C-alpha positions, 0 to 999 in steps of 0.5 A: 468634151463639154455639156450644155446646162441641163434644163431640168437642173435649172430648179437648183441654180438660183442666181446666174453663175457669172462668178463660178470659180473652178480651182484645182487642188493637187495632193498626194495619197500613198505615193499617188498624185491626185488632182481634184477640182473645187467649184463654187459661186463667188458671186454669193458671199454667204458661207455654205456647206461643203460637199465631196462629189465623186464622179462616175466610172469615167472619173474626172472630166469636163462633163463632171465639173460642169455637173458639179457647177450646176448642182453647187449653185449658190448653195454649196461648195463642191469638191469633185474628187479624183480617186483614180490619180492624175495618170488615169483619165479614162477616155471610153467605157473599156478604160473606165471599167478597168479603172473602176475594177482596179479600185473595187479590188483595192477598197482600202486605197479607195477609202484612203483616197476619198477621205483625202479628198474630204480632208482637202475640202475641209482645208479650204475653210477660210479660202472658199466660202465654206461655213466649216460646220456642214459637210456631206458627200454624193456620187454617181454610179462608181462614185455612189459606191465610193461615197458609201465607202466614205461613210463606212470609213467613219468620216465626219460628214452629216449626210451622204447620197448615192445616185445609182451606185453599187451598194456592195461592200467588201466588209459589212461590219464597217457600217458600224462606223457610219456617222452620217445619214445615208440616202441611196437613190436607185433605178427600179429597173437598174440591171447593174444593181441586183435584188440580192445586193439591195437586200444585203445593203438594207441588212447592212444598214439595219444591223449597224443601226444607221439612219438610212433611206433607200429609194427605188425610182420606177422605170429608171435604169443605171445612170439616170442622173447623168445628163451625158448618158445617152444609152451608149452603154446598154442599161445606162441612160439619163432620165430627166424626170427621175434626175429632177426628182432625185436631185430635189430629194438630195437637196431636201435630205441635205437640208434636214441633215444640216439643220440637225447638225 
């Protein structure tokens, strides 16, 4: 299933993408075979930051790769991270829910897999137009939670961004490991992220002395930044205006973090 380029994201595209590269990376994590996807615009020769993008609960699919291409533009090299394993490619919400639930129940494995994805991205220095100095991560929904866990693991990245992600953790003390700046972007009417979870996340960040920001977008619900979310899952719907604002906020946040690195 493919998606069309989304007009609201055109602000971030810059040059045309006639030379957009898509390359699969196969590797093993704890006996599980993973296949992540590297994307970047080869028409632009400038070395640039590398970002790990974790998809929503549907995992690796053509829609997520298309979204990564749009966000990468001429600015970033993006690795779309496989954290489920090649044998798990959910086809519907029920399968996605089961896959995400399994990973939430095995947070240690989740952190190992997202760290392995980051290592794969860093290993592409010299093979892709990476500057080798600036690293970040972002994700959507389940992917936002995974991105926060990457930060909690103490990963060497300068910035992480969660779009409408689950904010909960299995161990709040892990936040002391965070080296990155943290930006959590949340829908003000997101029924999947209760107020008590927000309060706990803010306390977690404060207690650990993290450089963090939390932003609520009024009127937005879960999935507000995913163009293919049409409301099939109740409370999960794309919002073009909020997506545009959130993506611009991420770009500015990354620019600031990388400038200070």
